[in-house]
C-alpha positions in Angstrom: -25.5 44.2 52.1 -23.1 41.6 51.2 -23.3 39.7 54.7 -27.0 39.3 54.1 -26.5 37.9 50.6 -23.6 35.6 52.1 -26.0 34.2 54.8 -29.0 34.0 52.6 -27.7 30.6 51.5 -27.5 27.6 54.3 -24.6 26.2 52.6 -22.6 29.4 53.0 -23.5 29.5 56.9 -22.4 26.1 57.4 -19.0 26.7 55.9 -18.6 29.7 58.1 -19.7 27.9 61.3 -17.2 24.9 60.4 -14.5 27.3 59.9 -15.1 29.2 63.0 -15.3 25.8 64.8 -12.0 24.6 63.3 -10.4 28.0 64.3 -11.7 27.9 67.7 -10.2 24.3 68.3 -6.9 25.3 66.7 -6.7 28.7 69.3 -7.6 26.7 72.4 -6.2 23.4 71.6 -3.6 23.8 74.7 -7.0 24.2 77.0 -9.0 21.2 75.2 -6.4 18.4 75.1 -3.4 18.6 77.4 -1.4 16.5 79.9 -0.6 19.7 82.0 -3.2 21.6 84.1 -4.2 25.2 83.5 -4.1 26.1 86.8 -1.8 24.3 89.5 -1.0 25.0 93.2 2.0 23.0 94.2 4.1 23.1 97.2 2.2 26.2 98.5 3.2 28.1 94.9 0.7 28.9 92.1 1.5 28.0 88.5 -0.9 30.2 86.0 -1.4 28.8 82.7 1.0 25.9 83.2 -0.5 24.2 80.4 1.2 26.9 77.9 4.3 28.2 79.8 6.8 25.9 80.8 8.0 26.7 84.4 11.4 25.4 85.5 10.1 24.3 88.9 7.7 21.9 87.3 10.2 20.1 84.8 10.3 16.5 85.5 7.5 16.7 88.1 4.7 14.1 88.1 1.8 16.4 88.0 -1.0 13.6 88.3 0.2 12.8 91.8 -0.6 15.9 94.0 0.8 16.4 97.3 -0.8 17.6 100.6 -2.8 20.9 100.0 -2.3 21.0 96.1 -4.7 21.5 93.7 -5.0 21.8 89.8 -7.7 22.5 87.0 -7.2 20.5 84.2 -8.5 20.5 80.6 -11.3 18.4 79.7 -9.3 15.9 77.8 -6.1 14.9 80.2 -3.9 13.7 77.2 -1.1 15.5 75.6 -0.2 15.1 71.7 3.3 14.4 72.6 3.4 12.5 75.8 4.9 8.8 75.2 4.1 6.4 78.2 6.8 4.5 80.0 7.9 1.3 78.3 6.2 -0.7 81.2 2.6 0.8 80.0 3.2 0.2 76.6 1.3 -2.8 74.8 1.2 -3.4 71.2 1.4 -0.2 69.0 -0.7 1.4 67.6 -3.0 0.9 70.5 -6.8 0.3 69.5 -9.4 2.7 70.9 -10.0 2.2 74.7 -10.8 4.0 77.8 -7.6 5.5 78.5 -7.5 6.5 74.5 -10.8 6.9 72.9 -9.3 6.8 69.6 -6.3 4.9 70.1 -2.7 5.8 70.0 -0.1 6.1 67.0 3.1 3.9 66.6 5.0 5.8 69.3 2.0 5.6 72.1 1.1 9.1 71.7 -2.9 9.9 71.9 -4.5 10.3 68.6 -7.3 12.6 69.5 -5.0 15.1 71.5 -2.9 14.9 68.2 -6.0 15.3 65.8 -6.9 18.5 67.9 -3.6 19.9 68.1 -2.8 19.2 64.3 -6.0 21.7 63.6 -3.6 24.5 65.2 -0.8 23.7 62.5 -2.9 23.1 59.3 -5.0 26.0 60.1 -1.7 28.1 61.1 0.2 27.1 58.0 -2.9 27.3 55.6 -3.4 31.3 56.7 0.1 32.1 56.8 0.9 30.8 53.3 -2.3 32.6 52.2 -1.4 36.1 53.6 2.0 35.9 51.9 0.3 34.5 48.7 -2.1 37.5 48.7 0.4 39.9 49.6 2.9 39.1 46.6 -0.1 38.4 44.2 -2.1 41.5 45.0 1.0 43.7 44.7 2.1 42.3 41.6 -1.2 42.0 40.1 -2.3 45.6 40.5 1.1 47.0 39.4 1.2 44.8 35.9 -2.6 45.8 35.3 -2.2 49.6 36.2 1.3 50.4 35.0 1.2 48.0 32.1 4.7 48.1 29.5 7.5 46.0 30.8 6.0 45.8 34.2 3.0 43.7 32.9 5.2 41.8 30.7 7.6 40.7 33.4 4.8 40.0 35.8 2.8 37.8 32.9 5.8 35.8 31.9 6.7 34.9 35.6 3.2 33.9 36.1 3.0 31.6 33.1 6.4 30.1 34.2 5.2 29.5 37.5 1.8 28.0 36.4 3.5 25.6 34.0 5.2 23.4 36.8 3.0 20.8 38.7 2.4 22.3 41.9 3.2 19.4 44.1 6.4 18.3 42.1 7.4 22.1 42.3 6.8 22.0 46.0 8.7 19.0 46.5 11.7 20.0 44.4 12.1 23.0 46.7 11.7 21.4 49.9 14.1 18.7 48.9 17.0 21.5 48.2 16.6 22.8 51.9 18.8 20.8 54.4 15.9 20.7 56.8 12.1 21.3 56.7 10.5 23.3 59.2 7.0 24.7 59.7 8.4 28.2 58.7 10.0 26.7 55.5 6.7 25.2 54.6 4.8 28.0 54.9 7.1 30.0 53.0 7.3 27.7 50.2 3.4 27.5 49.9 3.3 30.9 49.8 5.9 31.6 47.4 5.0 29.3 44.8 1.2 30.1 44.5 1.1 33.6 44.5 0.5 33.4 40.6 -3.0 32.5 40.5 -3.7 35.5 42.7 -1.9 38.0 40.7 -3.5 36.7 37.3 -7.0 37.3 38.7 -5.9 40.7 40.4 -4.3 41.8 37.0 -7.8 40.9 35.2 -9.5 43.2 37.6 -6.9 46.2 37.2 -7.0 46.1 33.6 -10.9 46.6 34.0 -11.0 49.2 36.9 -8.2 51.4 35.4 -10.6 52.4 32.5 -13.4 53.2 34.7 -14.4 56.7 34.7 -13.6 57.7 38.6 -9.9 56.3 37.6 -9.7 58.5 34.5 -11.0 61.4 36.7 -8.1 60.8 39.3 -5.7 60.9 36.6 -7.3 64.1 34.8 -7.4 66.1 37.9 -3.4 65.6 38.3 -3.3 63.2 41.0 0.1 61.1 41.0 -0.1 57.8 39.6 1.0 56.1 43.4 -2.0 57.7 44.9 -4.5 56.8 42.0 -3.1 53.1 42.7 -3.5 53.3 46.2 -6.5 54.9 46.9 -8.7 54.0 43.9 -7.5 51.1 42.2 -6.3 48.8 45.1 -9.6 49.0 46.9 -11.5 48.0 43.9 -9.2 45.1 43.4 -9.4 43.4 46.7 -12.6 41.3 45.9 -10.8 38.8 43.8 -7.8 38.8 46.2 -10.3 37.8 48.9 -12.1 35.2 47.1 -8.9 33.7 46.2 -7.4 33.9 49.7 -10.2 31.9 50.9 -9.8 29.2 48.2 -6.1 29.4 49.0 -6.5 28.4 52.7 -8.1 25.0 52.0 -5.6 24.2 49.4 -2.6 24.9 51.3 -4.1 22.9 54.2 -4.3 19.9 51.4 -0.8 20.6 50.5 0.7 20.6 53.8 -0.7 17.5 55.0 0.5 16.0 51.4 4.1 17.3 52.2 4.0 15.8 55.7 2.6 12.7 54.7 5.6 12.3 52.2 8.1 13.4 54.9 8.5 17.2 53.1 6.5 18.9 55.5 6.3 19.3 59.4 8.9 17.3 61.1 8.3 14.6 63.9 7.1 14.8 66.6 5.0 17.8 65.5 1.2 17.2 65.6 0.1 17.1 61.9 -2.8 15.6 60.1 -0.3 14.3 57.3 2.1 12.9 59.9 -0.7 10.9 61.7 -1.8 9.5 58.2 1.9 8.5 57.4 2.1 6.5 60.8 -1.1 4.5 60.3 -0.3 4.0 56.5 3.0 2.1 57.6 0.9 -0.6 59.4 -2.4 -0.1 57.3 -3.4 -3.9 57.5 -3.4 -3.5 61.3 -7.5 -2.4 62.3 -5.9 -0.5 65.3 -4.1 1.7 62.5 -7.0 2.3 60.2 -8.3 5.5 62.4 -4.8 6.9 62.0 -5.5 7.3 58.4 -9.4 7.4 58.4 -9.8 10.3 61.3 -7.1 12.8 60.1 -8.5 12.3 56.4 -11.8 13.4 57.8 -10.5 16.4 59.3 -8.7 17.5 56.1 -11.8 17.0 54.1 -13.9 18.9 56.6 -11.1 21.6 56.8 -11.2 21.9 53.0 -14.9 21.8 52.4 -15.2 24.8 54.8 -13.0 27.0 53.1 -14.3 26.0 49.7 -17.7 26.6 50.8 -16.7 30.1 52.3 -15.1 31.0 48.8 -18.2 30.0 46.8 -20.3 32.1 49.0 -17.9 35.3 48.9 -17.5 34.8 45.3 -21.4 35.0 44.7 -21.8 37.7 47.5 -19.2 39.9 45.6 -20.6 39.1 42.2 -21.7 42.8 40.8 -24.9 41.1 39.1 -26.0 40.3 42.6 -25.5 43.9 43.6 -27.6 45.1 41.2 -25.0 46.6 38.7 -26.4 45.1 35.6 -30.0 45.7 34.7 -32.3 42.9 34.7 -33.5 44.0 31.2 -30.1 42.4 30.1 -31.1 39.0 30.6 -34.0 39.3 28.2 -34.4 35.9 26.1 -33.8 35.5 22.3 -37.7 35.3 21.7 -38.4 38.3 23.4 -35.4 40.4 21.6 -37.2 39.2 18.3 -40.5 40.3 19.3 -39.0 43.5 20.6 -37.2 44.2 17.3 -38.4 42.3 14.5 -36.5 41.4 11.5 -36.6 43.9 8.6 -39.2 42.8 5.7 -38.2 43.2 1.7 -39.5 46.5 0.2 -43.3 46.6 -0.4 -44.2 44.2 2.4 -45.5 45.1 5.9 -43.7 43.2 8.6 -45.7 40.5 10.5 -47.1 41.2 13.7 -45.2 39.3 16.7 -46.7 36.2 17.5 -45.8 36.5 21.3 -46.8 38.8 23.6 -43.6 40.6 25.6 -43.9 39.5 28.9 -43.6 42.1 31.6 -40.0 42.9 33.1 -40.2 42.9 36.6 
């Protein structure tokens, strides 16, 4: 039922298809763009998944020149995100698009298309991991604050207000600046630990509503322990706002990770990141060959954020109680109809005037 309502609108289907496409690119990035073969037979020995597994027998070997009896199965695009050509092959950098590099190279000679493909994995990975941490903390604290109330609600509410009072990007920069060295793990942790307040606020509001419903009161009246009531009845009914917040959070986390990497506080070099690629192009923005380094990652960020925002909008509409028939259509009678159904009382001695407008039939 919810899936049917979600797929009823084309924009939701477009957002889902775009998000699934980006997820597939992230999962199979090593099988799409890589300078190492997927399967390799070399000197009579078979190497399986050599594009993923680092074999000691292949270190330093030139895999582009097979020997007698050697064969290899290569990815569709035979360029890796970290391969720097020898100095003899390098020209002016960044290199403009050409036959060897369809989208050109960055300032170090690395292929732009390969770094874009592998940057999808990093951006989506950071976004999903940060949102999982955000939802885990926000859902737990929001449910506890809404159900228990008292000093628990006071402490969680005050912590949420304090955290939301700081500009988010400034807070992230301050936390990342304290660390001696930024890593992907620290970027995920910082984004997740600073964004749980939004989820906690939404879940707390839902928990305050659900705890007054009859089935929760019946559970308490039957002598059920508070923890069992919270886990079995309250928590499942508070998942809808957390799910919607998580979907929006992935797009926001991707945007934040790209901004941190662009400013030098995110993924470290030479990680394939959309933000780092934009930073490389911004250094030589007046060079026409460097403009794809800014425009293409920016387009990728836009598509990723738009996909998850469309998913969030669709889920919010599909999970809306009014769309599920929880509100009777008669609740939406217009004010003219209400006045016709319930005319204003008239002074004593005067008969009420008959309604001028007929009441339309409610369907």
